[in-house]
N, CA, C and O atoms as a Maestro MAE file, in Angstrom:
{
 s_m_m2io_version
 :::
 2.0.0
}

f_m_ct {
 s_m_title
 :::
 protein
 m_atom[300] {
  # First column is atom index #
  i_m_mmod_type
  r_m_x_coord
  r_m_y_coord
  r_m_z_coord
  i_m_residue_number
  s_m_chain_name
  s_m_pdb_residue_name
  s_m_pdb_atom_name
  i_m_atomic_number
  :::
  1 25 0.874 -1.172 -0.057 1 A "MET " " N  " 7
  2 3 0.027 0.080 0.028 1 A "MET " " CA " 6
  3 2 0.824 1.292 -0.086 1 A "MET " " C  " 6
  4 15 1.636 1.458 0.824 1 A "MET " " O  " 8
  5 25 0.777 2.151 -0.971 2 A "SER " " N  " 7
  6 3 1.627 3.297 -1.145 2 A "SER " " CA " 6
  7 2 0.715 4.590 -0.484 2 A "SER " " C  " 6
  8 15 -0.492 4.673 -0.260 2 A "SER " " O  " 8
  9 25 1.715 5.454 -0.295 3 A "ILE " " N  " 7
  10 3 1.215 6.857 0.241 3 A "ILE " " CA " 6
  11 2 0.298 7.528 -0.962 3 A "ILE " " C  " 6
  12 15 0.808 7.584 -2.081 3 A "ILE " " O  " 8
  13 25 -0.943 8.001 -0.780 4 A "PRO " " N  " 7
  14 3 -1.492 8.729 -1.776 4 A "PRO " " CA " 6
  15 2 -0.695 10.179 -2.136 4 A "PRO " " C  " 6
  16 15 -0.174 10.910 -1.294 4 A "PRO " " O  " 8
  17 25 -0.724 10.372 -3.348 5 A "ALA " " N  " 7
  18 3 0.057 11.589 -3.856 5 A "ALA " " CA " 6
  19 2 -0.393 12.812 -3.126 5 A "ALA " " C  " 6
  20 15 0.518 13.557 -2.764 5 A "ALA " " O  " 8
  21 25 -1.701 13.194 -2.817 6 A "PRO " " N  " 7
  22 3 -1.764 14.508 -2.205 6 A "PRO " " CA " 6
  23 2 -1.311 14.634 -0.836 6 A "PRO " " C  " 6
  24 15 -0.966 15.722 -0.377 6 A "PRO " " O  " 8
  25 25 -1.297 13.432 -0.090 7 A "ILE " " N  " 7
  26 3 -0.530 13.409 1.203 7 A "ILE " " CA " 6
  27 2 0.973 13.669 0.987 7 A "ILE " " C  " 6
  28 15 1.544 14.537 1.648 7 A "ILE " " O  " 8
  29 25 1.583 12.968 0.119 8 A "ALA " " N  " 7
  30 3 3.032 13.245 -0.046 8 A "ALA " " CA " 6
  31 2 3.345 14.636 -0.535 8 A "ALA " " C  " 6
  32 15 4.378 15.184 -0.147 8 A "ALA " " O  " 8
  33 25 2.431 15.305 -1.451 9 A "THR " " N  " 7
  34 3 2.679 16.497 -1.874 9 A "THR " " CA " 6
  35 2 2.641 17.687 -0.781 9 A "THR " " C  " 6
  36 15 3.406 18.648 -0.702 9 A "THR " " O  " 8
  37 25 1.538 17.356 0.041 10 A "GLY " " N  " 7
  38 3 1.261 18.120 1.249 10 A "GLY " " CA " 6
  39 2 2.266 18.209 2.208 10 A "GLY " " C  " 6
  40 15 2.630 19.294 2.660 10 A "GLY " " O  " 8
  41 25 2.766 17.081 2.568 11 A "THR " " N  " 7
  42 3 3.825 16.810 3.502 11 A "THR " " CA " 6
  43 2 5.114 17.540 3.051 11 A "THR " " C  " 6
  44 15 5.852 18.095 3.865 11 A "THR " " O  " 8
  45 25 5.351 17.517 1.729 12 A "PHE " " N  " 7
  46 3 6.501 18.046 1.070 12 A "PHE " " CA " 6
  47 2 6.462 19.463 1.216 12 A "PHE " " C  " 6
  48 15 7.481 20.093 1.502 12 A "PHE " " O  " 8
  49 25 5.265 20.053 1.023 13 A "LEU " " N  " 7
  50 3 5.042 21.600 1.036 13 A "LEU " " CA " 6
  51 2 5.113 21.988 2.521 13 A "LEU " " C  " 6
  52 15 5.618 23.082 2.773 13 A "LEU " " O  " 8
  53 25 4.698 21.274 3.471 14 A "TYR " " N  " 7
  54 3 4.793 21.743 4.867 14 A "TYR " " CA " 6
  55 2 6.242 21.642 5.253 14 A "TYR " " C  " 6
  56 15 6.666 22.530 5.992 14 A "TYR " " O  " 8
  57 25 7.106 20.649 4.846 15 A "LEU " " N  " 7
  58 3 8.527 20.519 5.012 15 A "LEU " " CA " 6
  59 2 9.234 21.723 4.589 15 A "LEU " " C  " 6
  60 15 10.025 22.316 5.323 15 A "LEU " " O  " 8
  61 25 8.893 22.141 3.193 16 A "ILE " " N  " 7
  62 3 9.419 23.345 2.837 16 A "ILE " " CA " 6
  63 2 9.037 24.769 3.556 16 A "ILE " " C  " 6
  64 15 9.840 25.669 3.806 16 A "ILE " " O  " 8
  65 25 7.737 24.770 3.811 17 A "LEU " " N  " 7
  66 3 7.315 25.821 4.767 17 A "LEU " " CA " 6
  67 2 8.024 25.876 6.084 17 A "LEU " " C  " 6
  68 15 8.488 26.969 6.410 17 A "LEU " " O  " 8
  69 25 8.170 24.889 6.862 18 A "GLY " " N  " 7
  70 3 9.172 24.791 7.964 18 A "GLY " " CA " 6
  71 2 10.460 25.180 7.801 18 A "GLY " " C  " 6
  72 15 10.964 25.916 8.650 18 A "GLY " " O  " 8
  73 25 11.223 24.734 6.649 19 A "ALA " " N  " 7
  74 3 12.428 24.916 6.517 19 A "ALA " " CA " 6
  75 2 12.605 26.396 6.196 19 A "ALA " " C  " 6
  76 15 13.556 26.999 6.693 19 A "ALA " " O  " 8
  77 25 11.693 27.046 5.346 20 A "THR " " N  " 7
  78 3 11.701 28.514 5.068 20 A "THR " " CA " 6
  79 2 11.666 29.388 6.361 20 A "THR " " C  " 6
  80 15 12.486 30.261 6.645 20 A "THR " " O  " 8
  81 25 10.636 29.030 7.061 21 A "LEU " " N  " 7
  82 3 10.604 29.581 8.462 21 A "LEU " " CA " 6
  83 2 11.685 29.709 9.209 21 A "LEU " " C  " 6
  84 15 12.082 30.808 9.595 21 A "LEU " " O  " 8
  85 25 12.318 28.488 9.510 22 A "LEU " " N  " 7
  86 3 13.572 28.276 10.215 22 A "LEU " " CA " 6
  87 2 14.726 28.946 9.530 22 A "LEU " " C  " 6
  88 15 15.683 29.172 10.272 22 A "LEU " " O  " 8
  89 25 14.844 29.305 8.308 23 A "GLY " " N  " 7
  90 3 15.738 29.998 7.572 23 A "GLY " " CA " 6
  91 2 15.533 31.507 7.969 23 A "GLY " " C  " 6
  92 15 16.508 32.231 8.169 23 A "GLY " " O  " 8
  93 25 14.296 31.944 8.072 24 A "PHE " " N  " 7
  94 3 14.004 33.418 8.467 24 A "PHE " " CA " 6
  95 2 14.539 33.500 9.895 24 A "PHE " " C  " 6
  96 15 15.179 34.509 10.189 24 A "PHE " " O  " 8
  97 25 14.364 32.624 10.746 25 A "VAL " " N  " 7
  98 3 14.775 32.770 12.114 25 A "VAL " " CA " 6
  99 2 16.354 32.796 12.271 25 A "VAL " " C  " 6
  100 15 16.892 33.549 13.083 25 A "VAL " " O  " 8
  101 25 17.066 31.936 11.454 26 A "PHE " " N  " 7
  102 3 18.270 31.956 11.275 26 A "PHE " " CA " 6
  103 2 18.874 33.265 10.816 26 A "PHE " " C  " 6
  104 15 19.801 33.804 11.419 26 A "PHE " " O  " 8
  105 25 18.258 33.801 9.619 27 A "ALA " " N  " 7
  106 3 18.661 35.107 9.063 27 A "ALA " " CA " 6
  107 2 18.527 36.213 10.250 27 A "ALA " " C  " 6
  108 15 19.417 37.004 10.560 27 A "ALA " " O  " 8
  109 25 17.416 36.127 10.771 28 A "SER " " N  " 7
  110 3 17.205 37.260 12.025 28 A "SER " " CA " 6
  111 2 18.292 37.110 13.035 28 A "SER " " C  " 6
  112 15 18.805 38.089 13.577 28 A "SER " " O  " 8
  113 25 18.634 35.903 13.279 29 A "ARG " " N  " 7
  114 3 19.636 35.742 14.390 29 A "ARG " " CA " 6
  115 2 20.980 36.308 13.846 29 A "ARG " " C  " 6
  116 15 21.709 36.925 14.623 29 A "ARG " " O  " 8
  117 25 21.354 36.119 12.501 30 A "LEU " " N  " 7
  118 3 22.663 36.359 12.082 30 A "LEU " " CA " 6
  119 2 22.541 38.043 11.807 30 A "LEU " " C  " 6
  120 15 23.562 38.715 11.953 30 A "LEU " " O  " 8
  121 25 21.560 38.552 11.497 31 A "THR " " N  " 7
  122 3 21.533 40.112 11.426 31 A "THR " " CA " 6
  123 2 21.476 40.891 12.694 31 A "THR " " C  " 6
  124 15 21.656 42.107 12.760 31 A "THR " " O  " 8
  125 25 21.198 40.060 13.751 32 A "GLY " " N  " 7
  126 3 21.118 40.564 15.176 32 A "GLY " " CA " 6
  127 2 19.715 41.177 15.535 32 A "GLY " " C  " 6
  128 15 19.588 41.884 16.535 32 A "GLY " " O  " 8
  129 25 18.758 40.914 14.768 33 A "ARG " " N  " 7
  130 3 17.380 41.142 15.153 33 A "ARG " " CA " 6
  131 2 16.884 40.256 16.292 33 A "ARG " " C  " 6
  132 15 16.049 40.698 17.081 33 A "ARG " " O  " 8
  133 25 17.347 39.083 16.398 34 A "LEU " " N  " 7
  134 3 17.046 38.203 17.590 34 A "LEU " " CA " 6
  135 2 18.092 37.821 18.407 34 A "LEU " " C  " 6
  136 15 19.197 37.557 17.932 34 A "LEU " " O  " 8
  137 25 17.839 37.762 19.667 35 A "SER " " N  " 7
  138 3 19.029 37.556 20.554 35 A "SER " " CA " 6
  139 2 19.135 35.883 20.392 35 A "SER " " C  " 6
  140 15 18.416 35.244 19.624 35 A "SER " " O  " 8
  141 25 20.115 35.323 21.216 36 A "LYS " " N  " 7
  142 3 20.193 33.923 21.019 36 A "LYS " " CA " 6
  143 2 19.083 33.182 21.765 36 A "LYS " " C  " 6
  144 15 18.594 32.142 21.322 36 A "LYS " " O  " 8
  145 25 18.703 33.750 22.908 37 A "ASP " " N  " 7
  146 3 17.441 33.066 23.623 37 A "ASP " " CA " 6
  147 2 16.154 33.087 22.772 37 A "ASP " " C  " 6
  148 15 15.468 32.080 22.600 37 A "ASP " " O  " 8
  149 25 15.860 34.339 22.230 38 A "ASN " " N  " 7
  150 3 14.880 34.487 21.416 38 A "ASN " " CA " 6
  151 2 14.811 33.674 20.206 38 A "ASN " " C  " 6
  152 15 13.720 33.288 19.787 38 A "ASN " " O  " 8
  153 25 15.943 33.382 19.599 39 A "ALA " " N  " 7
  154 3 16.060 32.557 18.437 39 A "ALA " " CA " 6
  155 2 15.931 31.196 18.669 39 A "ALA " " C  " 6
  156 15 15.524 30.474 17.758 39 A "ALA " " O  " 8
  157 25 16.257 30.679 19.901 40 A "GLU " " N  " 7
  158 3 16.029 29.328 20.357 40 A "GLU " " CA " 6
  159 2 14.466 29.066 20.446 40 A "GLU " " C  " 6
  160 15 13.886 28.084 19.983 40 A "GLU " " O  " 8
  161 25 13.788 30.324 21.253 41 A "ILE " " N  " 7
  162 3 12.353 30.024 21.461 41 A "ILE " " CA " 6
  163 2 11.656 30.064 19.906 41 A "ILE " " C  " 6
  164 15 10.713 29.358 19.549 41 A "ILE " " O  " 8
  165 25 12.241 30.893 19.226 42 A "ALA " " N  " 7
  166 3 11.581 31.044 17.770 42 A "ALA " " CA " 6
  167 2 11.670 29.567 16.942 42 A "ALA " " C  " 6
  168 15 10.827 29.143 16.151 42 A "ALA " " O  " 8
  169 25 12.845 28.951 17.321 43 A "ASN " " N  " 7
  170 3 13.024 27.748 16.566 43 A "ASN " " CA " 6
  171 2 11.936 26.728 16.989 43 A "ASN " " C  " 6
  172 15 11.254 26.133 16.154 43 A "ASN " " O  " 8
  173 25 11.800 26.549 18.392 44 A "VAL " " N  " 7
  174 3 10.957 25.650 18.993 44 A "VAL " " CA " 6
  175 2 9.375 26.004 18.456 44 A "VAL " " C  " 6
  176 15 8.630 25.094 18.090 44 A "VAL " " O  " 8
  177 25 9.017 27.213 18.452 45 A "VAL " " N  " 7
  178 3 7.731 27.705 18.103 45 A "VAL " " CA " 6
  179 2 7.443 27.422 16.664 45 A "VAL " " C  " 6
  180 15 6.324 27.027 16.335 45 A "VAL " " O  " 8
  181 25 8.420 27.609 15.771 46 A "VAL " " N  " 7
  182 3 8.343 27.263 14.314 46 A "VAL " " CA " 6
  183 2 8.138 25.704 13.928 46 A "VAL " " C  " 6
  184 15 7.329 25.303 13.092 46 A "VAL " " O  " 8
  185 25 8.965 24.948 14.645 47 A "ILE " " N  " 7
  186 3 8.904 23.428 14.631 47 A "ILE " " CA " 6
  187 2 7.527 22.910 15.158 47 A "ILE " " C  " 6
  188 15 6.891 22.089 14.497 47 A "ILE " " O  " 8
  189 25 7.064 23.398 16.365 48 A "ILE " " N  " 7
  190 3 5.857 22.842 16.860 48 A "ILE " " CA " 6
  191 2 4.645 23.321 16.066 48 A "ILE " " C  " 6
  192 15 3.693 22.577 15.836 48 A "ILE " " O  " 8
  193 25 4.715 24.654 15.634 49 A "SER " " N  " 7
  194 3 3.535 25.029 14.832 49 A "SER " " CA " 6
  195 2 3.440 24.525 13.452 49 A "SER " " C  " 6
  196 15 2.320 24.408 12.955 49 A "SER " " O  " 8
  197 25 4.596 24.185 12.712 50 A "THR " " N  " 7
  198 3 4.500 23.517 11.510 50 A "THR " " CA " 6
  199 2 4.001 22.117 11.700 50 A "THR " " C  " 6
  200 15 3.167 21.711 10.890 50 A "THR " " O  " 8
  201 25 4.395 21.337 12.649 51 A "ILE " " N  " 7
  202 3 4.044 20.101 12.872 51 A "ILE " " CA " 6
  203 2 2.464 19.921 13.243 51 A "ILE " " C  " 6
  204 15 1.778 18.987 12.829 51 A "ILE " " O  " 8
  205 25 2.003 20.962 14.087 52 A "ALA " " N  " 7
  206 3 0.627 21.091 14.456 52 A "ALA " " CA " 6
  207 2 -0.216 21.375 13.302 52 A "ALA " " C  " 6
  208 15 -1.218 20.691 13.092 52 A "ALA " " O  " 8
  209 25 0.141 22.394 12.494 53 A "THR " " N  " 7
  210 3 -0.694 22.664 11.158 53 A "THR " " CA " 6
  211 2 -0.547 21.641 10.314 53 A "THR " " C  " 6
  212 15 -1.574 21.399 9.679 53 A "THR " " O  " 8
  213 25 0.478 20.874 10.056 54 A "TRP " " N  " 7
  214 3 0.524 19.639 9.183 54 A "TRP " " CA " 6
  215 2 -0.443 18.558 9.443 54 A "TRP " " C  " 6
  216 15 -1.143 17.988 8.605 54 A "TRP " " O  " 8
  217 25 -0.381 18.310 10.959 55 A "LEU " " N  " 7
  218 3 -1.297 17.385 11.572 55 A "LEU " " CA " 6
  219 2 -2.835 17.844 11.427 55 A "LEU " " C  " 6
  220 15 -3.683 16.986 11.182 55 A "LEU " " O  " 8
  221 25 -3.130 18.955 11.552 56 A "PHE " " N  " 7
  222 3 -4.494 19.392 11.255 56 A "PHE " " CA " 6
  223 2 -4.865 19.222 9.884 56 A "PHE " " C  " 6
  224 15 -5.902 18.625 9.596 56 A "PHE " " O  " 8
  225 25 -4.146 19.670 9.064 57 A "TRP " " N  " 7
  226 3 -4.341 19.453 7.514 57 A "TRP " " CA " 6
  227 2 -4.520 17.906 7.211 57 A "TRP " " C  " 6
  228 15 -5.484 17.472 6.579 57 A "TRP " " O  " 8
  229 25 -3.608 17.197 7.667 58 A "LEU " " N  " 7
  230 3 -3.790 15.743 7.517 58 A "LEU " " CA " 6
  231 2 -4.875 15.185 8.010 58 A "LEU " " C  " 6
  232 15 -5.436 14.348 7.302 58 A "LEU " " O  " 8
  233 25 -5.332 15.446 9.087 59 A "CYS " " N  " 7
  234 3 -6.651 15.173 9.647 59 A "CYS " " CA " 6
  235 2 -7.864 15.638 8.815 59 A "CYS " " C  " 6
  236 15 -8.832 14.917 8.574 59 A "CYS " " O  " 8
  237 25 -7.733 16.782 8.442 60 A "ALA " " N  " 7
  238 3 -8.852 17.324 7.630 60 A "ALA " " CA " 6
  239 2 -8.893 16.428 6.218 60 A "ALA " " C  " 6
  240 15 -9.930 15.924 5.786 60 A "ALA " " O  " 8
  241 25 -7.716 16.327 5.637 61 A "TRP " " N  " 7
  242 3 -7.878 15.656 4.420 61 A "TRP " " CA " 6
  243 2 -8.192 14.078 4.521 61 A "TRP " " C  " 6
  244 15 -8.873 13.518 3.662 61 A "TRP " " O  " 8
  245 25 -7.710 13.478 5.503 62 A "MET " " N  " 7
  246 3 -8.324 12.026 5.831 62 A "MET " " CA " 6
  247 2 -9.663 11.935 6.060 62 A "MET " " C  " 6
  248 15 -10.313 10.994 5.604 62 A "MET " " O  " 8
  249 25 -10.272 13.015 6.874 63 A "HIS " " N  " 7
  250 3 -11.764 12.856 6.977 63 A "HIS " " CA " 6
  251 2 -12.562 13.119 5.711 63 A "HIS " " C  " 6
  252 15 -13.689 12.632 5.621 63 A "HIS " " O  " 8
  253 25 -12.095 13.802 4.797 64 A "GLN " " N  " 7
  254 3 -12.678 13.965 3.696 64 A "GLN " " CA " 6
  255 2 -12.376 12.942 2.638 64 A "GLN " " C  " 6
  256 15 -13.091 12.887 1.638 64 A "GLN " " O  " 8
  257 25 -11.426 12.185 2.790 65 A "TRP " " N  " 7
  258 3 -10.939 10.928 1.871 65 A "TRP " " CA " 6
  259 2 -11.908 9.934 2.135 65 A "TRP " " C  " 6
  260 15 -12.627 9.456 1.257 65 A "TRP " " O  " 8
  261 25 -11.947 9.569 3.493 66 A "HIS " " N  " 7
  262 3 -12.783 8.445 4.122 66 A "HIS " " CA " 6
  263 2 -13.787 8.896 5.100 66 A "HIS " " C  " 6
  264 15 -13.597 8.582 6.275 66 A "HIS " " O  " 8
  265 25 -14.853 9.603 4.781 67 A "PRO " " N  " 7
  266 3 -15.783 10.053 5.770 67 A "PRO " " CA " 6
  267 2 -16.285 8.992 6.626 67 A "PRO " " C  " 6
  268 15 -16.570 7.914 6.105 67 A "PRO " " O  " 8
  269 25 -16.426 9.163 7.857 68 A "LEU " " N  " 7
  270 3 -17.083 8.287 8.892 68 A "LEU " " CA " 6
  271 2 -18.638 8.341 8.747 68 A "LEU " " C  " 6
  272 15 -19.286 7.321 8.982 68 A "LEU " " O  " 8
  273 25 -19.199 9.388 8.403 69 A "ILE " " N  " 7
  274 3 -20.551 9.424 8.437 69 A "ILE " " CA " 6
  275 2 -20.952 9.649 6.783 69 A "ILE " " C  " 6
  276 15 -20.543 10.616 6.141 69 A "ILE " " O  " 8
  277 25 -21.697 8.734 6.302 70 A "LYS " " N  " 7
  278 3 -21.948 8.825 4.780 70 A "LYS " " CA " 6
  279 2 -23.319 9.574 4.683 70 A "LYS " " C  " 6
  280 15 -24.233 9.260 5.445 70 A "LYS " " O  " 8
  281 25 -23.464 10.541 3.771 71 A "PRO " " N  " 7
  282 3 -24.751 11.314 3.674 71 A "PRO " " CA " 6
  283 2 -25.841 10.369 3.094 71 A "PRO " " C  " 6
  284 15 -25.516 9.513 2.271 71 A "PRO " " O  " 8
  285 25 -27.007 10.495 3.467 72 A "ILE " " N  " 7
  286 3 -28.059 9.923 2.853 72 A "ILE " " CA " 6
  287 2 -28.867 10.785 1.990 72 A "ILE " " C  " 6
  288 15 -29.533 11.717 2.439 72 A "ILE " " O  " 8
  289 25 -28.806 10.462 0.697 73 A "TYR " " N  " 7
  290 3 -29.580 11.400 -0.335 73 A "TYR " " CA " 6
  291 2 -31.057 10.886 -0.590 73 A "TYR " " C  " 6
  292 15 -31.346 9.726 -0.883 73 A "TYR " " O  " 8
  293 25 -31.877 11.857 -0.443 74 A "GLU " " N  " 7
  294 3 -33.193 11.581 -0.786 74 A "GLU " " CA " 6
  295 2 -33.592 12.019 -2.145 74 A "GLU " " C  " 6
  296 15 -33.121 13.083 -2.547 74 A "GLU " " O  " 8
  297 25 -34.317 11.412 -2.835 75 A "GLU " " N  " 7
  298 3 -34.627 11.683 -4.301 75 A "GLU " " CA " 6
  299 2 -36.163 12.123 -4.370 75 A "GLU " " C  " 6
  300 15 -36.677 12.404 -5.453 75 A "GLU " " O  " 8
  :::
 }
 m_bond[299] {
  # First column is bond index #
  i_m_from
  i_m_to
  i_m_order
  :::
  1 1 2 1
  2 2 3 1
  3 3 4 2
  4 3 5 1
  5 5 6 1
  6 6 7 1
  7 7 8 2
  8 7 9 1
  9 9 10 1
  10 10 11 1
  11 11 12 2
  12 11 13 1
  13 13 14 1
  14 14 15 1
  15 15 16 2
  16 15 17 1
  17 17 18 1
  18 18 19 1
  19 19 20 2
  20 19 21 1
  21 21 22 1
  22 22 23 1
  23 23 24 2
  24 23 25 1
  25 25 26 1
  26 26 27 1
  27 27 28 2
  28 27 29 1
  29 29 30 1
  30 30 31 1
  31 31 32 2
  32 31 33 1
  33 33 34 1
  34 34 35 1
  35 35 36 2
  36 35 37 1
  37 37 38 1
  38 38 39 1
  39 39 40 2
  40 39 41 1
  41 41 42 1
  42 42 43 1
  43 43 44 2
  44 43 45 1
  45 45 46 1
  46 46 47 1
  47 47 48 2
  48 47 49 1
  49 49 50 1
  50 50 51 1
  51 51 52 2
  52 51 53 1
  53 53 54 1
  54 54 55 1
  55 55 56 2
  56 55 57 1
  57 57 58 1
  58 58 59 1
  59 59 60 2
  60 59 61 1
  61 61 62 1
  62 62 63 1
  63 63 64 2
  64 63 65 1
  65 65 66 1
  66 66 67 1
  67 67 68 2
  68 67 69 1
  69 69 70 1
  70 70 71 1
  71 71 72 2
  72 71 73 1
  73 73 74 1
  74 74 75 1
  75 75 76 2
  76 75 77 1
  77 77 78 1
  78 78 79 1
  79 79 80 2
  80 79 81 1
  81 81 82 1
  82 82 83 1
  83 83 84 2
  84 83 85 1
  85 85 86 1
  86 86 87 1
  87 87 88 2
  88 87 89 1
  89 89 90 1
  90 90 91 1
  91 91 92 2
  92 91 93 1
  93 93 94 1
  94 94 95 1
  95 95 96 2
  96 95 97 1
  97 97 98 1
  98 98 99 1
  99 99 100 2
  100 99 101 1
  101 101 102 1
  102 102 103 1
  103 103 104 2
  104 103 105 1
  105 105 106 1
  106 106 107 1
  107 107 108 2
  108 107 109 1
  109 109 110 1
  110 110 111 1
  111 111 112 2
  112 111 113 1
  113 113 114 1
  114 114 115 1
  115 115 116 2
  116 115 117 1
  117 117 118 1
  118 118 119 1
  119 119 120 2
  120 119 121 1
  121 121 122 1
  122 122 123 1
  123 123 124 2
  124 123 125 1
  125 125 126 1
  126 126 127 1
  127 127 128 2
  128 127 129 1
  129 129 130 1
  130 130 131 1
  131 131 132 2
  132 131 133 1
  133 133 134 1
  134 134 135 1
  135 135 136 2
  136 135 137 1
  137 137 138 1
  138 138 139 1
  139 139 140 2
  140 139 141 1
  141 141 142 1
  142 142 143 1
  143 143 144 2
  144 143 145 1
  145 145 146 1
  146 146 147 1
  147 147 148 2
  148 147 149 1
  149 149 150 1
  150 150 151 1
  151 151 152 2
  152 151 153 1
  153 153 154 1
  154 154 155 1
  155 155 156 2
  156 155 157 1
  157 157 158 1
  158 158 159 1
  159 159 160 2
  160 159 161 1
  161 161 162 1
  162 162 163 1
  163 163 164 2
  164 163 165 1
  165 165 166 1
  166 166 167 1
  167 167 168 2
  168 167 169 1
  169 169 170 1
  170 170 171 1
  171 171 172 2
  172 171 173 1
  173 173 174 1
  174 174 175 1
  175 175 176 2
  176 175 177 1
  177 177 178 1
  178 178 179 1
  179 179 180 2
  180 179 181 1
  181 181 182 1
  182 182 183 1
  183 183 184 2
  184 183 185 1
  185 185 186 1
  186 186 187 1
  187 187 188 2
  188 187 189 1
  189 189 190 1
  190 190 191 1
  191 191 192 2
  192 191 193 1
  193 193 194 1
  194 194 195 1
  195 195 196 2
  196 195 197 1
  197 197 198 1
  198 198 199 1
  199 199 200 2
  200 199 201 1
  201 201 202 1
  202 202 203 1
  203 203 204 2
  204 203 205 1
  205 205 206 1
  206 206 207 1
  207 207 208 2
  208 207 209 1
  209 209 210 1
  210 210 211 1
  211 211 212 2
  212 211 213 1
  213 213 214 1
  214 214 215 1
  215 215 216 2
  216 215 217 1
  217 217 218 1
  218 218 219 1
  219 219 220 2
  220 219 221 1
  221 221 222 1
  222 222 223 1
  223 223 224 2
  224 223 225 1
  225 225 226 1
  226 226 227 1
  227 227 228 2
  228 227 229 1
  229 229 230 1
  230 230 231 1
  231 231 232 2
  232 231 233 1
  233 233 234 1
  234 234 235 1
  235 235 236 2
  236 235 237 1
  237 237 238 1
  238 238 239 1
  239 239 240 2
  240 239 241 1
  241 241 242 1
  242 242 243 1
  243 243 244 2
  244 243 245 1
  245 245 246 1
  246 246 247 1
  247 247 248 2
  248 247 249 1
  249 249 250 1
  250 250 251 1
  251 251 252 2
  252 251 253 1
  253 253 254 1
  254 254 255 1
  255 255 256 2
  256 255 257 1
  257 257 258 1
  258 258 259 1
  259 259 260 2
  260 259 261 1
  261 261 262 1
  262 262 263 1
  263 263 264 2
  264 263 265 1
  265 265 266 1
  266 266 267 1
  267 267 268 2
  268 267 269 1
  269 269 270 1
  270 270 271 1
  271 271 272 2
  272 271 273 1
  273 273 274 1
  274 274 275 1
  275 275 276 2
  276 275 277 1
  277 277 278 1
  278 278 279 1
  279 279 280 2
  280 279 281 1
  281 281 282 1
  282 282 283 1
  283 283 284 2
  284 283 285 1
  285 285 286 1
  286 286 287 1
  287 287 288 2
  288 287 289 1
  289 289 290 1
  290 290 291 1
  291 291 292 2
  292 291 293 1
  293 293 294 1
  294 294 295 1
  295 295 296 2
  296 295 297 1
  297 297 298 1
  298 298 299 1
  299 299 300 2
  :::
 }
}
């Protein structure tokens, strides 16, 4: 059983999003906009929020892919 293409694509996009945000934090640390402590906190926040939003997206996608409640259509 293979991973569906939309899940692989969405996961890849969330990986790119997380890496981009971590790059912004790293660049802010290098330019001096963030102190070392604030950069460490920002790294944790970016990682946790990226995982949480990916998990929320995954759950929403899975519920639409295989719904638990099937609608009953009346004609």
